[in-house]
C-alpha positions as CSV (number, residue, x, y, z in Angstrom):
1,M,-0.3,-0.1,0.1
2,L,1.2,3.3,-0.9
3,S,-0.2,6.5,1.0
4,P,0.5,10.0,1.7
5,Y,-1.3,8.8,5.4
6,A,1.1,5.9,6.3
7,H,-0.5,6.4,10.0
8,L,-3.8,5.7,9.1
9,T,-2.8,3.1,6.8
10,K,-1.2,1.5,9.9
11,I,-4.3,1.7,12.0
12,Y,-6.9,0.6,9.3
13,L,-4.6,-2.1,7.6
14,G,-2.6,-3.0,10.2
15,H,0.5,-2.3,8.3
16,T,2.7,0.6,7.4
17,G,3.0,0.2,3.5
18,Y,5.1,3.0,1.9
19,W,4.6,6.7,2.7
20,L,4.3,9.2,-0.5
21,P,5.6,12.2,1.7
22,I,3.1,15.1,2.2
23,S,2.7,17.8,4.5
24,L,-0.2,17.9,6.4
25,T,-0.3,21.4,7.5
26,G,1.4,22.5,4.5
27,K,4.3,24.0,6.7
28,P,7.8,23.2,6.0
29,S,9.3,23.2,9.2
30,E,6.5,20.9,10.8
31,F,7.1,18.7,7.7
32,D,10.5,18.3,8.6
33,K,10.3,16.8,11.8
34,T,8.2,14.1,10.3
35,I,11.2,12.3,8.6
36,I,13.6,10.3,10.4
37,E,17.1,9.9,9.0
38,G,15.5,10.9,5.1
39,R,14.0,7.6,4.8
40,Y,11.0,7.1,7.4
41,D,8.0,8.6,8.5
42,Y,8.2,9.4,12.2
43,Y,4.4,7.9,13.5
44,V,5.0,4.3,11.7
45,K,8.4,4.4,10.3
46,A,7.1,3.6,7.2
47,P,9.6,3.8,4.1
48,I,9.4,7.2,2.3
49,V,8.9,7.4,-1.5
50,A,11.0,10.5,-2.0
51,K,10.7,11.1,-5.6
52,P,8.7,9.9,-8.7
53,A,11.8,7.7,-9.7
54,D,11.5,5.6,-6.4
55,L,7.7,5.2,-7.0
56,Q,8.6,4.3,-10.6
57,F,11.0,1.1,-9.3
58,L,8.4,0.2,-6.5
59,L,5.6,0.1,-9.5
60,Q,7.7,-2.2,-11.6
61,E,9.1,-4.2,-9.1
62,S,5.8,-5.1,-6.7
63,H,2.3,-4.7,-6.8
64,G,-0.4,-3.2,-4.8
65,F,-2.4,-0.1,-4.1
66,I,-2.1,3.2,-4.1
67,V,-4.5,5.5,-1.9
68,M,-5.0,9.3,-2.8
69,D,-7.2,12.4,-2.4
70,G,-7.7,15.6,-3.2
71,M,-4.9,17.4,-1.0
72,S,-2.4,14.8,-1.8
73,R,-2.9,15.1,-5.5
74,I,-2.5,18.8,-5.1
75,R,0.4,18.5,-2.8
76,L,1.9,15.8,-4.8
77,P,1.9,16.6,-8.3
78,Q,5.2,15.3,-9.1
79,F,3.9,11.8,-8.6
80,L,0.7,11.9,-11.1
81,P,2.5,11.4,-14.4
82,V,4.3,8.0,-12.8
83,I,0.6,6.8,-11.5
84,S,-1.1,7.7,-14.9
85,G,1.6,6.6,-17.2
86,H,2.0,3.3,-15.5
87,P,0.7,0.4,-18.0
88,G,-0.8,-1.9,-15.2
89,M,-2.2,0.6,-13.3
90,Q,-6.0,0.5,-12.8
91,L,-8.5,2.6,-11.3
92,L,-10.8,0.6,-9.0
93,Y,-12.3,3.6,-7.1
94,H,-12.8,7.3,-7.6
95,D,-15.4,9.2,-5.9
96,G,-16.0,12.7,-4.0
97,K,-15.5,16.5,-5.0
98,G,-12.5,18.8,-4.5
99,L,-10.2,18.0,-1.3
100,S,-13.2,15.0,-0.6
101,E,-12.2,13.2,-3.7
102,I,-10.7,9.5,-3.0
103,W,-8.7,7.3,-5.8
104,L,-7.8,4.2,-5.2
105,F,-5.6,2.4,-7.7
106,K,-4.5,-1.1,-8.4
107,F,-0.8,-2.0,-9.8
């Protein structure tokens, strides 16, 4: 599971998955505090997918799901071309409007 909300992935699914790094507050000073050793998120120690090339590697070498919402799509635009351009990507679910939109992809 790849998600901008690794802490919720841990709560709801019981494992950390991978973290698409997003600032929940939009403040860089607070965002920097949520990263440990440049590799893990602070709350559940989920590995960070730091850049589009890292995401591309994961998509090619494994399988799973990506969950995104409206806010994460706004704050993580660099990942969108990788997701939409991956040949094995399937959109399983999409609903809502604006920041409340939810997308579930399978790869």
